[in-house]
mmCIF file of the N, C-alpha and C atoms, coordinates in Angstrom:
data_MODEL
# 
_entry.id   MODEL 
# 
loop_
_atom_site.group_PDB 
_atom_site.id 
_atom_site.type_symbol 
_atom_site.label_atom_id 
_atom_site.label_alt_id 
_atom_site.label_comp_id 
_atom_site.label_asym_id 
_atom_site.label_entity_id 
_atom_site.label_seq_id 
_atom_site.pdbx_PDB_ins_code 
_atom_site.Cartn_x 
_atom_site.Cartn_y 
_atom_site.Cartn_z 
_atom_site.occupancy 
_atom_site.B_iso_or_equiv 
_atom_site.pdbx_formal_charge 
_atom_site.auth_seq_id 
_atom_site.auth_comp_id 
_atom_site.auth_asym_id 
_atom_site.auth_atom_id 
_atom_site.pdbx_PDB_model_num 
ATOM 1   N N  . MET A 1 1  ? -71.923 -63.509 166.241 1.00 0.00 ? 1  MET A N  1 
ATOM 2   C CA . MET A 1 1  ? -70.762 -64.236 165.806 1.00 0.00 ? 1  MET A CA 1 
ATOM 3   C C  . MET A 1 1  ? -70.958 -64.579 164.334 1.00 0.00 ? 1  MET A C  1 
ATOM 4   N N  . PRO A 1 2  ? -69.982 -64.268 163.469 1.00 0.00 ? 2  PRO A N  1 
ATOM 5   C CA . PRO A 1 2  ? -70.148 -64.557 162.044 1.00 0.00 ? 2  PRO A CA 1 
ATOM 6   C C  . PRO A 1 2  ? -70.176 -66.060 161.790 1.00 0.00 ? 2  PRO A C  1 
ATOM 7   N N  . GLU A 1 3  ? -70.998 -66.420 160.871 1.00 0.00 ? 3  GLU A N  1 
ATOM 8   C CA . GLU A 1 3  ? -71.126 -67.824 160.497 1.00 0.00 ? 3  GLU A CA 1 
ATOM 9   C C  . GLU A 1 3  ? -70.559 -68.003 159.107 1.00 0.00 ? 3  GLU A C  1 
ATOM 10  N N  . ASN A 1 4  ? -69.772 -69.027 158.928 1.00 0.00 ? 4  ASN A N  1 
ATOM 11  C CA . ASN A 1 4  ? -69.300 -69.341 157.593 1.00 0.00 ? 4  ASN A CA 1 
ATOM 12  C C  . ASN A 1 4  ? -69.515 -70.823 157.350 1.00 0.00 ? 4  ASN A C  1 
ATOM 13  N N  . THR A 1 5  ? -69.924 -71.111 156.150 1.00 0.00 ? 5  THR A N  1 
ATOM 14  C CA . THR A 1 5  ? -70.149 -72.505 155.813 1.00 0.00 ? 5  THR A CA 1 
ATOM 15  C C  . THR A 1 5  ? -69.049 -72.984 154.901 1.00 0.00 ? 5  THR A C  1 
ATOM 16  N N  . SER A 1 6  ? -68.603 -74.172 155.147 1.00 0.00 ? 6  SER A N  1 
ATOM 17  C CA . SER A 1 6  ? -67.595 -74.795 154.314 1.00 0.00 ? 6  SER A CA 1 
ATOM 18  C C  . SER A 1 6  ? -68.145 -76.138 153.880 1.00 0.00 ? 6  SER A C  1 
ATOM 19  N N  . PRO A 1 7  ? -67.506 -76.795 152.932 1.00 0.00 ? 7  PRO A N  1 
ATOM 20  C CA . PRO A 1 7  ? -68.014 -78.105 152.520 1.00 0.00 ? 7  PRO A CA 1 
ATOM 21  C C  . PRO A 1 7  ? -68.142 -79.085 153.678 1.00 0.00 ? 7  PRO A C  1 
ATOM 22  N N  . SER A 1 8  ? -67.196 -79.080 154.616 1.00 0.00 ? 8  SER A N  1 
ATOM 23  C CA . SER A 1 8  ? -67.300 -80.014 155.736 1.00 0.00 ? 8  SER A CA 1 
ATOM 24  C C  . SER A 1 8  ? -68.381 -79.596 156.720 1.00 0.00 ? 8  SER A C  1 
ATOM 25  N N  . THR A 1 9  ? -68.627 -78.292 156.832 1.00 0.00 ? 9  THR A N  1 
ATOM 26  C CA . THR A 1 9  ? -69.654 -77.798 157.736 1.00 0.00 ? 9  THR A CA 1 
ATOM 27  C C  . THR A 1 9  ? -71.023 -78.305 157.352 1.00 0.00 ? 9  THR A C  1 
ATOM 28  N N  . ALA A 1 10 ? -71.311 -78.338 156.083 1.00 0.00 ? 10 ALA A N  1 
ATOM 29  C CA . ALA A 1 10 ? -72.635 -78.732 155.609 1.00 0.00 ? 10 ALA A CA 1 
ATOM 30  C C  . ALA A 1 10 ? -72.740 -80.233 155.386 1.00 0.00 ? 10 ALA A C  1 
ATOM 31  N N  . GLN A 1 11 ? -71.741 -80.988 155.767 1.00 0.00 ? 11 GLN A N  1 
ATOM 32  C CA . GLN A 1 11 ? -71.725 -82.435 155.524 1.00 0.00 ? 11 GLN A CA 1 
ATOM 33  C C  . GLN A 1 11 ? -72.929 -83.121 156.150 1.00 0.00 ? 11 GLN A C  1 
ATOM 34  N N  . ALA A 1 12 ? -73.235 -82.801 157.395 1.00 0.00 ? 12 ALA A N  1 
ATOM 35  C CA . ALA A 1 12 ? -74.367 -83.454 158.073 1.00 0.00 ? 12 ALA A CA 1 
ATOM 36  C C  . ALA A 1 12 ? -75.677 -83.121 157.383 1.00 0.00 ? 12 ALA A C  1 
ATOM 37  N N  . ALA A 1 13 ? -75.806 -81.896 156.932 1.00 0.00 ? 13 ALA A N  1 
ATOM 38  C CA . ALA A 1 13 ? -77.055 -81.494 156.277 1.00 0.00 ? 13 ALA A CA 1 
ATOM 39  C C  . ALA A 1 13 ? -77.252 -82.231 154.959 1.00 0.00 ? 13 ALA A C  1 
ATOM 40  N N  . ARG A 1 14 ? -76.182 -82.613 154.297 1.00 0.00 ? 14 ARG A N  1 
ATOM 41  C CA . ARG A 1 14 ? -76.291 -83.316 153.022 1.00 0.00 ? 14 ARG A CA 1 
ATOM 42  C C  . ARG A 1 14 ? -76.543 -84.806 153.195 1.00 0.00 ? 14 ARG A C  1 
ATOM 43  N N  . ASP A 1 15 ? -76.188 -85.360 154.331 1.00 0.00 ? 15 ASP A N  1 
ATOM 44  C CA . ASP A 1 15 ? -76.383 -86.782 154.584 1.00 0.00 ? 15 ASP A CA 1 
ATOM 45  C C  . ASP A 1 15 ? -77.863 -87.029 154.852 1.00 0.00 ? 15 ASP A C  1 
ATOM 46  N N  . ALA A 1 16 ? -78.477 -87.874 154.052 1.00 0.00 ? 16 ALA A N  1 
ATOM 47  C CA . ALA A 1 16 ? -79.921 -88.116 154.143 1.00 0.00 ? 16 ALA A CA 1 
ATOM 48  C C  . ALA A 1 16 ? -80.347 -88.604 155.526 1.00 0.00 ? 16 ALA A C  1 
ATOM 49  N N  . HIS A 1 17 ? -79.495 -89.342 156.216 1.00 0.00 ? 17 HIS A N  1 
ATOM 50  C CA . HIS A 1 17 ? -79.844 -89.847 157.545 1.00 0.00 ? 17 HIS A CA 1 
ATOM 51  C C  . HIS A 1 17 ? -79.903 -88.733 158.583 1.00 0.00 ? 17 HIS A C  1 
ATOM 52  N N  . PHE A 1 18 ? -79.099 -87.690 158.392 1.00 0.00 ? 18 PHE A N  1 
ATOM 53  C CA . PHE A 1 18 ? -78.969 -86.653 159.405 1.00 0.00 ? 18 PHE A CA 1 
ATOM 54  C C  . PHE A 1 18 ? -79.660 -85.349 159.041 1.00 0.00 ? 18 PHE A C  1 
ATOM 55  N N  . SER A 1 19 ? -80.180 -85.233 157.838 1.00 0.00 ? 19 SER A N  1 
ATOM 56  C CA . SER A 1 19 ? -80.921 -84.025 157.451 1.00 0.00 ? 19 SER A CA 1 
ATOM 57  C C  . SER A 1 19 ? -82.116 -83.767 158.367 1.00 0.00 ? 19 SER A C  1 
ATOM 58  N N  . PRO A 1 20 ? -82.909 -84.792 158.701 1.00 0.00 ? 20 PRO A N  1 
ATOM 59  C CA . PRO A 1 20 ? -84.022 -84.527 159.626 1.00 0.00 ? 20 PRO A CA 1 
ATOM 60  C C  . PRO A 1 20 ? -83.552 -84.047 160.998 1.00 0.00 ? 20 PRO A C  1 
ATOM 61  N N  . VAL A 1 21 ? -82.411 -84.541 161.439 1.00 0.00 ? 21 VAL A N  1 
ATOM 62  C CA . VAL A 1 21 ? -81.852 -84.107 162.724 1.00 0.00 ? 21 VAL A CA 1 
ATOM 63  C C  . VAL A 1 21 ? -81.490 -82.630 162.643 1.00 0.00 ? 21 VAL A C  1 
ATOM 64  N N  . VAL A 1 22 ? -80.793 -82.247 161.577 1.00 0.00 ? 22 VAL A N  1 
ATOM 65  C CA . VAL A 1 22 ? -80.419 -80.844 161.390 1.00 0.00 ? 22 VAL A CA 1 
ATOM 66  C C  . VAL A 1 22 ? -81.673 -79.982 161.316 1.00 0.00 ? 22 VAL A C  1 
ATOM 67  N N  . ASN A 1 23 ? -82.680 -80.429 160.597 1.00 0.00 ? 23 ASN A N  1 
ATOM 68  C CA . ASN A 1 23 ? -83.913 -79.649 160.452 1.00 0.00 ? 23 ASN A CA 1 
ATOM 69  C C  . ASN A 1 23 ? -84.623 -79.475 161.792 1.00 0.00 ? 23 ASN A C  1 
ATOM 70  N N  . ARG A 1 24 ? -84.746 -80.556 162.572 1.00 0.00 ? 24 ARG A N  1 
ATOM 71  C CA . ARG A 1 24 ? -85.422 -80.471 163.877 1.00 0.00 ? 24 ARG A CA 1 
ATOM 72  C C  . ARG A 1 24 ? -84.678 -79.533 164.822 1.00 0.00 ? 24 ARG A C  1 
ATOM 73  N N  . LEU A 1 25 ? -83.365 -79.713 164.892 1.00 0.00 ? 25 LEU A N  1 
ATOM 74  C CA . LEU A 1 25 ? -82.587 -78.889 165.819 1.00 0.00 ? 25 LEU A CA 1 
ATOM 75  C C  . LEU A 1 25 ? -82.503 -77.438 165.348 1.00 0.00 ? 25 LEU A C  1 
ATOM 76  N N  . SER A 1 26 ? -82.456 -77.217 164.052 1.00 0.00 ? 26 SER A N  1 
ATOM 77  C CA . SER A 1 26 ? -82.468 -75.847 163.532 1.00 0.00 ? 26 SER A CA 1 
ATOM 78  C C  . SER A 1 26 ? -83.753 -75.144 163.919 1.00 0.00 ? 26 SER A C  1 
ATOM 79  N N  . SER A 1 27 ? -84.851 -75.850 163.843 1.00 0.00 ? 27 SER A N  1 
ATOM 80  C CA . SER A 1 27 ? -86.143 -75.289 164.241 1.00 0.00 ? 27 SER A CA 1 
ATOM 81  C C  . SER A 1 27 ? -86.192 -75.047 165.749 1.00 0.00 ? 27 SER A C  1 
ATOM 82  N N  . GLU A 1 28 ? -85.736 -76.018 166.500 1.00 0.00 ? 28 GLU A N  1 
ATOM 83  C CA . GLU A 1 28 ? -85.770 -75.927 167.962 1.00 0.00 ? 28 GLU A CA 1 
ATOM 84  C C  . GLU A 1 28 ? -84.907 -74.785 168.485 1.00 0.00 ? 28 GLU A C  1 
ATOM 85  N N  . PHE A 1 29 ? -83.764 -74.545 167.856 1.00 0.00 ? 29 PHE A N  1 
ATOM 86  C CA . PHE A 1 29 ? -82.821 -73.535 168.333 1.00 0.00 ? 29 PHE A CA 1 
ATOM 87  C C  . PHE A 1 29 ? -82.765 -72.305 167.428 1.00 0.00 ? 29 PHE A C  1 
ATOM 88  N N  . SER A 1 30 ? -83.796 -72.088 166.626 1.00 0.00 ? 30 SER A N  1 
ATOM 89  C CA . SER A 1 30 ? -83.777 -70.993 165.651 1.00 0.00 ? 30 SER A CA 1 
ATOM 90  C C  . SER A 1 30 ? -83.631 -69.619 166.293 1.00 0.00 ? 30 SER A C  1 
ATOM 91  N N  . ASP A 1 31 ? -84.103 -69.471 167.525 1.00 0.00 ? 31 ASP A N  1 
ATOM 92  C CA . ASP A 1 31 ? -83.993 -68.173 168.185 1.00 0.00 ? 31 ASP A CA 1 
ATOM 93  C C  . ASP A 1 31 ? -82.629 -67.953 168.834 1.00 0.00 ? 31 ASP A C  1 
ATOM 94  N N  . VAL A 1 32 ? -81.789 -68.985 168.846 1.00 0.00 ? 32 VAL A N  1 
ATOM 95  C CA . VAL A 1 32 ? -80.489 -68.884 169.516 1.00 0.00 ? 32 VAL A CA 1 
ATOM 96  C C  . VAL A 1 32 ? -79.317 -69.096 168.562 1.00 0.00 ? 32 VAL A C  1 
ATOM 97  N N  . HIS A 1 33 ? -79.413 -70.102 167.703 1.00 0.00 ? 33 HIS A N  1 
ATOM 98  C CA . HIS A 1 33 ? -78.280 -70.494 166.871 1.00 0.00 ? 33 HIS A CA 1 
ATOM 99  C C  . HIS A 1 33 ? -78.623 -70.416 165.385 1.00 0.00 ? 33 HIS A C  1 
ATOM 100 N N  . HIS A 1 34 ? -77.647 -70.014 164.618 1.00 0.00 ? 34 HIS A N  1 
ATOM 101 C CA . HIS A 1 34 ? -77.759 -70.018 163.163 1.00 0.00 ? 34 HIS A CA 1 
ATOM 102 C C  . HIS A 1 34 ? -77.757 -71.468 162.681 1.00 0.00 ? 34 HIS A C  1 
ATOM 103 N N  . SER A 1 35 ? -78.402 -71.718 161.573 1.00 0.00 ? 35 SER A N  1 
ATOM 104 C CA . SER A 1 35 ? -78.491 -73.094 161.067 1.00 0.00 ? 35 SER A CA 1 
ATOM 105 C C  . SER A 1 35 ? -77.122 -73.698 160.780 1.00 0.00 ? 35 SER A C  1 
ATOM 106 N N  . SER A 1 36 ? -76.144 -72.885 160.416 1.00 0.00 ? 36 SER A N  1 
ATOM 107 C CA . SER A 1 36 ? -74.803 -73.433 160.168 1.00 0.00 ? 36 SER A CA 1 
ATOM 108 C C  . SER A 1 36 ? -74.160 -73.921 161.468 1.00 0.00 ? 36 SER A C  1 
ATOM 109 N N  . THR A 1 37 ? -74.465 -73.262 162.591 1.00 0.00 ? 37 THR A N  1 
ATOM 110 C CA . THR A 1 37 ? -73.972 -73.721 163.887 1.00 0.00 ? 37 THR A CA 1 
ATOM 111 C C  . THR A 1 37 ? -74.584 -75.072 164.229 1.00 0.00 ? 37 THR A C  1 
ATOM 112 N N  . VAL A 1 38 ? -75.872 -75.209 163.979 1.00 0.00 ? 38 VAL A N  1 
ATOM 113 C CA . VAL A 1 38 ? -76.563 -76.478 164.229 1.00 0.00 ? 38 VAL A CA 1 
ATOM 114 C C  . VAL A 1 38 ? -75.954 -77.576 163.368 1.00 0.00 ? 38 VAL A C  1 
ATOM 115 N N  . SER A 1 39 ? -75.729 -77.280 162.100 1.00 0.00 ? 39 SER A N  1 
ATOM 116 C CA . SER A 1 39 ? -75.154 -78.261 161.187 1.00 0.00 ? 39 SER A CA 1 
ATOM 117 C C  . SER A 1 39 ? -73.763 -78.704 161.659 1.00 0.00 ? 39 SER A C  1 
ATOM 118 N N  . ARG A 1 40 ? -72.956 -77.760 162.118 1.00 0.00 ? 40 ARG A N  1 
ATOM 119 C CA . ARG A 1 40 ? -71.624 -78.106 162.623 1.00 0.00 ? 40 ARG A CA 1 
ATOM 120 C C  . ARG A 1 40 ? -71.719 -78.965 163.872 1.00 0.00 ? 40 ARG A C  1 
ATOM 121 N N  . CYS A 1 41 ? -72.666 -78.653 164.768 1.00 0.00 ? 41 CYS A N  1 
ATOM 122 C CA . CYS A 1 41 ? -72.828 -79.459 165.987 1.00 0.00 ? 41 CYS A CA 1 
ATOM 123 C C  . CYS A 1 41 ? -73.271 -80.877 165.656 1.00 0.00 ? 41 CYS A C  1 
ATOM 124 N N  . VAL A 1 42 ? -74.178 -81.011 164.697 1.00 0.00 ? 42 VAL A N  1 
ATOM 125 C CA . VAL A 1 42 ? -74.624 -82.346 164.293 1.00 0.00 ? 42 VAL A CA 1 
ATOM 126 C C  . VAL A 1 42 ? -73.459 -83.118 163.687 1.00 0.00 ? 42 VAL A C  1 
ATOM 127 N N  . ASP A 1 43 ? -72.687 -82.462 162.856 1.00 0.00 ? 43 ASP A N  1 
ATOM 128 C CA . ASP A 1 43 ? -71.538 -83.127 162.240 1.00 0.00 ? 43 ASP A CA 1 
ATOM 129 C C  . ASP A 1 43 ? -70.515 -83.548 163.297 1.00 0.00 ? 43 ASP A C  1 
ATOM 130 N N  . ALA A 1 44 ? -70.247 -82.665 164.254 1.00 0.00 ? 44 ALA A N  1 
ATOM 131 C CA . ALA A 1 44 ? -69.301 -82.993 165.330 1.00 0.00 ? 44 ALA A CA 1 
ATOM 132 C C  . ALA A 1 44 ? -69.841 -84.129 166.195 1.00 0.00 ? 44 ALA A C  1 
ATOM 133 N N  . ALA A 1 45 ? -71.127 -84.107 166.484 1.00 0.00 ? 45 ALA A N  1 
ATOM 134 C CA . ALA A 1 45 ? -71.737 -85.177 167.281 1.00 0.00 ? 45 ALA A CA 1 
ATOM 135 C C  . ALA A 1 45 ? -71.660 -86.510 166.548 1.00 0.00 ? 45 ALA A C  1 
ATOM 136 N N  . ARG A 1 46 ? -71.867 -86.462 165.247 1.00 0.00 ? 46 ARG A N  1 
ATOM 137 C CA . ARG A 1 46 ? -71.793 -87.688 164.439 1.00 0.00 ? 46 ARG A CA 1 
ATOM 138 C C  . ARG A 1 46 ? -70.394 -88.271 164.478 1.00 0.00 ? 46 ARG A C  1 
ATOM 139 N N  . HIS A 1 47 ? -69.394 -87.419 164.293 1.00 0.00 ? 47 HIS A N  1 
ATOM 140 C CA . HIS A 1 47 ? -68.011 -87.903 164.324 1.00 0.00 ? 47 HIS A CA 1 
ATOM 141 C C  . HIS A 1 47 ? -67.622 -88.392 165.714 1.00 0.00 ? 47 HIS A C  1 
ATOM 142 N N  . GLY A 1 48 ? -68.066 -87.677 166.753 1.00 0.00 ? 48 GLY A N  1 
ATOM 143 C CA . GLY A 1 48 ? -67.767 -88.091 168.123 1.00 0.00 ? 48 GLY A CA 1 
ATOM 144 C C  . GLY A 1 48 ? -68.397 -89.432 168.457 1.00 0.00 ? 48 GLY A C  1 
ATOM 145 N N  . ALA A 1 49 ? -69.649 -89.610 168.087 1.00 0.00 ? 49 ALA A N  1 
ATOM 146 C CA . ALA A 1 49 ? -70.323 -90.886 168.335 1.00 0.00 ? 49 ALA A CA 1 
ATOM 147 C C  . ALA A 1 49 ? -69.632 -92.014 167.597 1.00 0.00 ? 49 ALA A C  1 
ATOM 148 N N  . GLN A 1 50 ? -69.240 -91.756 166.373 1.00 0.00 ? 50 GLN A N  1 
ATOM 149 C CA . GLN A 1 50 ? -68.545 -92.765 165.577 1.00 0.00 ? 50 GLN A CA 1 
ATOM 150 C C  . GLN A 1 50 ? -67.213 -93.149 166.226 1.00 0.00 ? 50 GLN A C  1 
ATOM 151 N N  . ASP A 1 51 ? -66.485 -92.149 166.704 1.00 0.00 ? 51 ASP A N  1 
ATOM 152 C CA . ASP A 1 51 ? -65.190 -92.411 167.346 1.00 0.00 ? 51 ASP A CA 1 
ATOM 153 C C  . ASP A 1 51 ? -65.333 -93.184 168.654 1.00 0.00 ? 51 ASP A C  1 
ATOM 154 N N  . VAL A 1 52 ? -66.341 -92.843 169.457 1.00 0.00 ? 52 VAL A N  1 
ATOM 155 C CA . VAL A 1 52 ? -66.483 -93.439 170.784 1.00 0.00 ? 52 VAL A CA 1 
ATOM 156 C C  . VAL A 1 52 ? -67.179 -94.796 170.741 1.00 0.00 ? 52 VAL A C  1 
ATOM 157 N N  . THR A 1 53 ? -68.263 -94.891 169.980 1.00 0.00 ? 53 THR A N  1 
ATOM 158 C CA . THR A 1 53 ? -69.057 -96.124 170.006 1.00 0.00 ? 53 THR A CA 1 
ATOM 159 C C  . THR A 1 53 ? -68.904 -96.987 168.769 1.00 0.00 ? 53 THR A C  1 
ATOM 160 N N  . GLY A 1 54 ? -68.296 -96.439 167.737 1.00 0.00 ? 54 GLY A N  1 
ATOM 161 C CA . GLY A 1 54 ? -68.144 -97.187 166.498 1.00 0.00 ? 54 GLY A CA 1 
ATOM 162 C C  . GLY A 1 54 ? -69.347 -97.083 165.577 1.00 0.00 ? 54 GLY A C  1 
ATOM 163 N N  . ARG A 1 55 ? -70.375 -96.354 166.005 1.00 0.00 ? 55 ARG A N  1 
ATOM 164 C CA . ARG A 1 55 ? -71.550 -96.138 165.171 1.00 0.00 ? 55 ARG A CA 1 
ATOM 165 C C  . ARG A 1 55 ? -72.175 -94.798 165.528 1.00 0.00 ? 55 ARG A C  1 
ATOM 166 N N  . ALA A 1 56 ? -72.945 -94.263 164.619 1.00 0.00 ? 56 ALA A N  1 
ATOM 167 C CA . ALA A 1 56 ? -73.572 -92.962 164.835 1.00 0.00 ? 56 ALA A CA 1 
ATOM 168 C C  . ALA A 1 56 ? -75.000 -93.010 164.313 1.00 0.00 ? 56 ALA A C  1 
ATOM 169 N N  . THR A 1 57 ? -75.915 -93.428 165.166 1.00 0.00 ? 57 THR A N  1 
ATOM 170 C CA . THR A 1 57 ? -77.318 -93.458 164.767 1.00 0.00 ? 57 THR A CA 1 
ATOM 171 C C  . THR A 1 57 ? -77.884 -92.037 164.835 1.00 0.00 ? 57 THR A C  1 
ATOM 172 N N  . PRO A 1 58 ? -78.866 -91.743 164.022 1.00 0.00 ? 58 PRO A N  1 
ATOM 173 C CA . PRO A 1 58 ? -79.466 -90.405 164.073 1.00 0.00 ? 58 PRO A CA 1 
ATOM 174 C C  . PRO A 1 58 ? -79.986 -90.037 165.466 1.00 0.00 ? 58 PRO A C  1 
ATOM 175 N N  . ASP A 1 59 ? -80.584 -90.980 166.194 1.00 0.00 ? 59 ASP A N  1 
ATOM 176 C CA . ASP A 1 59 ? -81.083 -90.690 167.545 1.00 0.00 ? 59 ASP A CA 1 
ATOM 177 C C  . ASP A 1 59 ? -79.961 -90.284 168.499 1.00 0.00 ? 59 ASP A C  1 
ATOM 178 N N  . LEU A 1 60 ? -78.880 -91.037 168.478 1.00 0.00 ? 60 LEU A N  1 
ATOM 179 C CA . LEU A 1 60 ? -77.749 -90.718 169.340 1.00 0.00 ? 60 LEU A CA 1 
ATOM 180 C C  . LEU A 1 60 ? -77.140 -89.374 168.955 1.00 0.00 ? 60 LEU A C  1 
ATOM 181 N N  . VAL A 1 61 ? -76.948 -89.156 167.674 1.00 0.00 ? 61 VAL A N  1 
ATOM 182 C CA . VAL A 1 61 ? -76.363 -87.902 167.199 1.00 0.00 ? 61 VAL A CA 1 
ATOM 183 C C  . VAL A 1 61 ? -77.244 -86.719 167.599 1.00 0.00 ? 61 VAL A C  1 
ATOM 184 N N  . GLU A 1 62 ? -78.554 -86.891 167.484 1.00 0.00 ? 62 GLU A N  1 
ATOM 185 C CA . GLU A 1 62 ? -79.470 -85.797 167.857 1.00 0.00 ? 62 GLU A CA 1 
ATOM 186 C C  . GLU A 1 62 ? -79.364 -85.478 169.344 1.00 0.00 ? 62 GLU A C  1 
ATOM 187 N N  . ARG A 1 63 ? -79.300 -86.498 170.186 1.00 0.00 ? 63 ARG A N  1 
ATOM 188 C CA . ARG A 1 63 ? -79.188 -86.254 171.632 1.00 0.00 ? 63 ARG A CA 1 
ATOM 189 C C  . ARG A 1 63 ? -77.895 -85.529 171.970 1.00 0.00 ? 63 ARG A C  1 
ATOM 190 N N  . ILE A 1 64 ? -76.791 -85.966 171.374 1.00 0.00 ? 64 ILE A N  1 
ATOM 191 C CA . ILE A 1 64 ? -75.491 -85.335 171.639 1.00 0.00 ? 64 ILE A CA 1 
ATOM 192 C C  . ILE A 1 64 ? -75.497 -83.891 171.142 1.00 0.00 ? 64 ILE A C  1 
ATOM 193 N N  . ALA A 1 65 ? -75.950 -83.681 169.924 1.00 0.00 ? 65 ALA A N  1 
ATOM 194 C CA . ALA A 1 65 ? -75.965 -82.338 169.350 1.00 0.00 ? 65 ALA A CA 1 
ATOM 195 C C  . ALA A 1 65 ? -76.874 -81.411 170.153 1.00 0.00 ? 65 ALA A C  1 
ATOM 196 N N  . ARG A 1 66 ? -78.031 -81.906 170.586 1.00 0.00 ? 66 ARG A N  1 
ATOM 197 C CA . ARG A 1 66 ? -78.948 -81.077 171.382 1.00 0.00 ? 66 ARG A CA 1 
ATOM 198 C C  . ARG A 1 66 ? -78.272 -80.631 172.679 1.00 0.00 ? 66 ARG A C  1 
ATOM 199 N N  . GLN A 1 67 ? -77.570 -81.541 173.334 1.00 0.00 ? 67 GLN A N  1 
ATOM 200 C CA . GLN A 1 67 ? -76.875 -81.173 174.571 1.00 0.00 ? 67 GLN A CA 1 
ATOM 201 C C  . GLN A 1 67 ? -75.826 -80.103 174.305 1.00 0.00 ? 67 GLN A C  1 
ATOM 202 N N  . HIS A 1 68 ? -75.081 -80.242 173.233 1.00 0.00 ? 68 HIS A N  1 
ATOM 203 C CA . HIS A 1 68 ? -74.064 -79.246 172.889 1.00 0.00 ? 68 HIS A CA 1 
ATOM 204 C C  . HIS A 1 68 ? -74.709 -77.892 172.605 1.00 0.00 ? 68 HIS A C  1 
ATOM 205 N N  . LEU A 1 69 ? -75.800 -77.900 171.864 1.00 0.00 ? 69 LEU A N  1 
ATOM 206 C CA . LEU A 1 69 ? -76.488 -76.650 171.530 1.00 0.00 ? 69 LEU A CA 1 
ATOM 207 C C  . LEU A 1 69 ? -77.083 -75.995 172.774 1.00 0.00 ? 69 LEU A C  1 
ATOM 208 N N  . GLN A 1 70 ? -77.565 -76.794 173.719 1.00 0.00 ? 70 GLN A N  1 
ATOM 209 C CA . GLN A 1 70 ? -78.088 -76.241 174.967 1.00 0.00 ? 70 GLN A CA 1 
ATOM 210 C C  . GLN A 1 70 ? -76.978 -75.579 175.774 1.00 0.00 ? 70 GLN A C  1 
ATOM 211 N N  . VAL A 1 71 ? -75.816 -76.210 175.819 1.00 0.00 ? 71 VAL A N  1 
ATOM 212 C CA . VAL A 1 71 ? -74.680 -75.632 176.543 1.00 0.00 ? 71 VAL A CA 1 
ATOM 213 C C  . VAL A 1 71 ? -74.244 -74.329 175.872 1.00 0.00 ? 71 VAL A C  1 
ATOM 214 N N  . LEU A 1 72 ? -74.177 -74.320 174.560 1.00 0.00 ? 72 LEU A N  1 
ATOM 215 C CA . LEU A 1 72 ? -73.833 -73.087 173.844 1.00 0.00 ? 72 LEU A CA 1 
ATOM 216 C C  . LEU A 1 72 ? -74.850 -71.981 174.121 1.00 0.00 ? 72 LEU A C  1 
ATOM 217 N N  . ALA A 1 73 ? -76.133 -72.338 174.142 1.00 0.00 ? 73 ALA A N  1 
ATOM 218 C CA . ALA A 1 73 ? -77.171 -71.353 174.427 1.00 0.00 ? 73 ALA A CA 1 
ATOM 219 C C  . ALA A 1 73 ? -77.006 -70.760 175.827 1.00 0.00 ? 73 ALA A C  1 
ATOM 220 N N  . LEU A 1 74 ? -76.678 -71.602 176.800 1.00 0.00 ? 74 LEU A N  1 
ATOM 221 C CA . LEU A 1 74 ? -76.440 -71.119 178.157 1.00 0.00 ? 74 LEU A CA 1 
ATOM 222 C C  . LEU A 1 74 ? -75.232 -70.181 178.212 1.00 0.00 ? 74 LEU A C  1 
ATOM 223 N N  . ALA A 1 75 ? -74.187 -70.536 177.502 1.00 0.00 ? 75 ALA A N  1 
ATOM 224 C CA . ALA A 1 75 ? -72.993 -69.694 177.471 1.00 0.00 ? 75 ALA A CA 1 
ATOM 225 C C  . ALA A 1 75 ? -73.303 -68.341 176.837 1.00 0.00 ? 75 ALA A C  1 
ATOM 226 N N  . PHE A 1 76 ? -74.082 -68.335 175.766 1.00 0.00 ? 76 PHE A N  1 
ATOM 227 C CA . PHE A 1 76 ? -74.469 -67.078 175.125 1.00 0.00 ? 76 PHE A CA 1 
ATOM 228 C C  . PHE A 1 76 ? -75.322 -66.241 176.071 1.00 0.00 ? 76 PHE A C  1 
ATOM 229 N N  . ALA A 1 77 ? -76.231 -66.881 176.802 1.00 0.00 ? 77 ALA A N  1 
ATOM 230 C CA . ALA A 1 77 ? -77.105 -66.160 177.732 1.00 0.00 ? 77 ALA A CA 1 
ATOM 231 C C  . ALA A 1 77 ? -76.304 -65.516 178.860 1.00 0.00 ? 77 ALA A C  1 
ATOM 232 N N  . GLU A 1 78 ? -75.267 -66.195 179.318 1.00 0.00 ? 78 GLU A N  1 
ATOM 233 C CA . GLU A 1 78 ? -74.424 -65.651 180.392 1.00 0.00 ? 78 GLU A CA 1 
ATOM 234 C C  . GLU A 1 78 ? -73.614 -64.453 179.936 1.00 0.00 ? 78 GLU A C  1 
ATOM 235 N N  . GLN A 1 79 ? -73.318 -64.368 178.645 1.00 0.00 ? 79 GLN A N  1 
ATOM 236 C CA . GLN A 1 79 ? -72.535 -63.248 178.121 1.00 0.00 ? 79 GLN A CA 1 
ATOM 237 C C  . GLN A 1 79 ? -73.368 -61.974 178.012 1.00 0.00 ? 79 GLN A C  1 
ATOM 238 N N  . ARG A 1 80 ? -74.663 -62.101 177.990 1.00 0.00 ? 80 ARG A N  1 
ATOM 239 C CA . ARG A 1 80 ? -75.540 -60.929 177.797 1.00 0.00 ? 80 ARG A CA 1 
ATOM 240 C C  . ARG A 1 80 ? -75.775 -60.196 179.066 1.00 0.00 ? 80 ARG A C  1 
# 
């Protein structure tokens, strides 16, 4: 699947609080997902946490993003 990065896509990677999250998850899912996919998932998790709970801590965002990336990995595995 082609990956494209846009300014909003890389937003999480530029935020100092979430860069370590992007780095950890990029490393963890390097064999399955492109780093831009990880960055988008972290950004989406951050916005979702903010909308639902009113705050987005790095720990919460990492847990949400990891779950999303695991589901995506399962979906990719089923397609093969």
